[in-house]
Backbone as numpy.savetxt, mean C-alpha at the origin, in Angstrom:
# Nx Ny Nz CAx CAy CAz Cx Cy Cz
10.13 -3.21 -6.08 9.37 -1.79 -6.12 10.28 -0.88 -6.28
10.06 0.22 -6.96 10.78 1.34 -7.11 10.60 2.26 -5.83
11.82 3.07 -5.58 11.74 3.80 -4.36 10.55 4.84 -4.52
10.20 5.20 -5.66 8.98 6.29 -6.04 7.61 5.61 -5.51
7.59 4.38 -5.87 6.43 3.56 -5.45 6.36 3.42 -3.96
7.53 3.19 -3.32 7.41 2.89 -1.97 7.08 4.24 -1.11
7.66 5.36 -1.78 7.25 6.57 -1.02 5.85 6.95 -1.20
5.42 6.67 -2.29 3.89 6.89 -2.63 3.16 6.14 -1.74
3.37 4.98 -1.66 3.00 3.86 -0.67 2.84 4.31 0.72
3.94 4.77 1.15 4.09 5.17 2.59 3.20 6.45 2.83
3.22 7.44 1.81 2.41 8.58 1.96 0.96 7.96 2.01
0.71 7.33 1.07 -0.84 6.76 1.01 -1.19 6.17 2.32
-0.30 5.39 2.97 -0.55 4.84 4.34 -0.69 5.85 5.46
0.17 6.79 5.34 0.27 7.93 6.25 -1.32 8.67 6.46
-1.35 8.82 5.34 -2.91 9.67 5.12 -4.17 8.62 5.50
-4.00 7.44 5.05 -5.16 6.75 5.77 -5.07 6.19 7.00
-4.01 6.43 7.66 -3.83 6.03 9.22 -4.78 6.44 10.14
-5.27 7.79 9.88 -6.18 8.24 10.57 -7.54 7.71 10.56
-7.87 6.69 9.59 -9.12 6.03 9.40 -9.05 4.65 9.48
-8.00 4.10 9.74 -7.91 2.55 9.77 -8.40 2.23 11.31
-9.36 1.20 11.32 -9.63 0.75 12.46 -9.01 -0.49 12.76
-8.93 -1.01 14.14 -8.21 -2.38 14.46 -8.96 -3.46 14.01
-8.39 -4.62 13.77 -9.02 -5.93 13.41 -9.67 -5.85 12.17
-9.42 -5.33 11.23 -10.34 -5.17 9.86 -9.27 -5.45 8.69
-9.90 -5.91 7.61 -9.23 -5.98 6.30 -9.69 -4.99 5.28
-8.79 -4.47 4.64 -8.96 -3.58 3.72 -8.57 -3.89 2.29
-9.34 -3.29 1.19 -9.09 -3.65 -0.12 -9.26 -2.30 -0.88
-8.16 -1.72 -1.46 -8.43 -0.35 -2.16 -7.84 -0.52 -3.60
-8.57 -0.08 -4.57 -8.06 0.08 -5.91 -7.96 1.36 -6.34
-7.05 1.75 -7.15 -6.75 3.19 -7.72 -5.75 3.17 -8.85
-5.29 4.20 -9.13 -4.30 4.36 -10.16 -3.28 5.37 -9.54
-1.83 4.93 -9.80 -0.72 5.84 -9.72 -0.45 6.75 -10.76
-0.33 7.89 -10.90 0.04 8.85 -11.70 1.47 9.44 -11.60
2.24 9.24 -12.59 3.68 9.76 -12.54 3.81 10.61 -13.88
4.85 11.26 -13.88 5.19 12.20 -14.81 5.47 11.67 -16.41
4.78 11.99 -17.37 4.93 11.47 -18.74 4.78 10.00 -18.85
3.75 9.55 -18.18 3.45 8.32 -18.29 1.91 8.01 -18.17
1.21 6.95 -18.69 -0.24 6.50 -18.51 -0.20 6.21 -17.08
-1.37 6.31 -16.77 -1.66 5.70 -15.13 -1.68 4.42 -15.06
-1.10 3.92 -13.78 -1.02 2.66 -13.56 -1.81 2.08 -12.42
-2.43 1.15 -12.94 -3.49 0.44 -12.24 -2.88 0.02 -10.65
-3.56 0.11 -9.67 -2.94 -0.08 -8.20 -3.92 -0.75 -7.24
-3.66 -1.84 -6.74 -4.36 -2.38 -5.72 -3.56 -2.76 -4.30
-4.33 -2.38 -3.35 -3.61 -2.67 -1.88 -4.80 -3.45 -1.17
-4.09 -4.55 -0.72 -5.09 -5.46 0.25 -4.28 -5.72 1.57
-4.75 -5.46 2.57 -4.06 -5.72 3.94 -5.03 -5.86 4.94
-4.54 -6.53 6.17 -5.16 -6.70 7.36 -4.53 -5.75 8.23
-5.41 -5.30 9.37 -4.95 -4.65 10.48 -5.43 -5.40 11.64
-4.44 -6.03 12.09 -4.73 -6.99 13.56 -3.96 -6.10 14.63
-4.68 -5.60 15.46 -4.19 -4.70 16.68 -2.92 -3.82 16.26
-2.83 -2.95 15.17 -1.90 -2.27 14.89 -0.88 -3.05 14.15
-0.92 -4.30 13.83 0.23 -4.73 12.73 -0.61 -5.10 11.36
0.13 -4.34 10.30 -0.47 -4.65 9.00 0.29 -5.60 8.31
-0.41 -6.36 7.52 0.13 -7.44 6.63 -0.61 -7.43 5.38
-0.20 -7.67 4.19 -0.94 -7.89 3.07 0.15 -7.70 1.82
-0.49 -7.14 0.76 0.41 -6.98 -0.48 -0.26 -5.87 -1.38
0.40 -5.57 -2.31 -0.03 -4.56 -3.36 0.28 -5.09 -4.64
-0.64 -4.87 -5.69 -0.53 -5.15 -7.02 -0.46 -3.93 -8.04
0.41 -3.95 -8.73 0.68 -2.80 -9.73 0.31 -3.25 -11.25
-0.08 -2.28 -12.02 -0.12 -2.79 -13.58 -1.21 -3.92 -13.78
-2.47 -4.14 -12.95 -3.24 -5.12 -13.10 -3.63 -5.46 -14.45
-3.54 -6.80 -14.92 -4.09 -7.00 -16.05 -3.14 -7.11 -17.21
-1.87 -6.34 -17.17 -1.09 -6.06 -18.08 0.16 -7.19 -17.89
1.12 -7.00 -18.98 2.33 -7.67 -18.87 3.26 -7.52 -17.71
2.84 -6.21 -17.36 3.92 -5.94 -16.36 3.40 -5.94 -14.87
2.42 -6.56 -14.62 1.74 -6.85 -13.52 2.74 -7.31 -12.50
2.78 -6.53 -11.17 3.60 -7.03 -10.17 3.00 -7.13 -8.89
3.27 -8.05 -8.06 2.84 -8.17 -6.77 3.79 -8.04 -5.50
3.60 -7.26 -4.59 4.67 -7.02 -3.49 4.08 -7.35 -2.10
4.62 -8.06 -1.25 4.10 -8.06 0.03 4.68 -7.11 0.67
3.59 -6.74 1.77 3.93 -5.54 2.70 3.71 -5.81 4.08
4.33 -5.02 4.99 4.08 -5.32 6.29 4.61 -4.31 7.09
4.10 -4.12 8.44 4.47 -2.85 9.25 3.66 -2.80 10.29
3.69 -1.67 10.95 2.87 -1.43 12.16 2.28 -0.07 12.19
1.25 0.20 13.09 0.63 1.46 13.03 0.33 1.81 14.49
0.49 2.91 14.90 -0.01 3.29 16.22 -0.59 4.81 15.90
-1.16 5.23 17.24 -1.80 6.63 17.30 -0.73 7.78 16.75
0.58 7.60 17.06 1.61 8.32 16.90 2.41 8.29 15.54
2.48 6.77 15.05 3.52 6.61 13.94 2.93 5.54 13.13
3.17 5.55 11.88 3.10 4.46 10.84 4.37 4.02 10.51
4.56 2.71 10.46 5.86 2.31 10.07 5.82 1.04 9.16
6.22 1.06 7.87 6.01 -0.05 7.07 7.38 -0.63 6.98
7.68 -2.01 7.35 8.94 -2.37 7.65 9.48 -3.31 6.31
8.60 -3.91 5.75 8.94 -4.74 4.69 8.25 -4.70 3.32
8.97 -4.39 2.29 8.51 -4.50 0.92 9.27 -5.82 0.27
8.28 -6.72 -0.20 8.90 -7.79 -0.83 8.54 -7.99 -2.21
């Protein structure tokens, strides 16, 4: 996963951190917009189990360039920390 996508994902999680409730599953779809390229389809699926996040993201859905990355981390009222991108 590129540094840009990691940063975008981190920012996205930071914004959503105020809306995440404990013990739930989440599934979001959307698009990534970068300069001089077409929009890239994006989906993120994760579980929040008492502040521990585990899931995966998919980019380029349905194309030859589709990628799936595992994500994990933690969230608290003060801080969001994503530890692993695989």
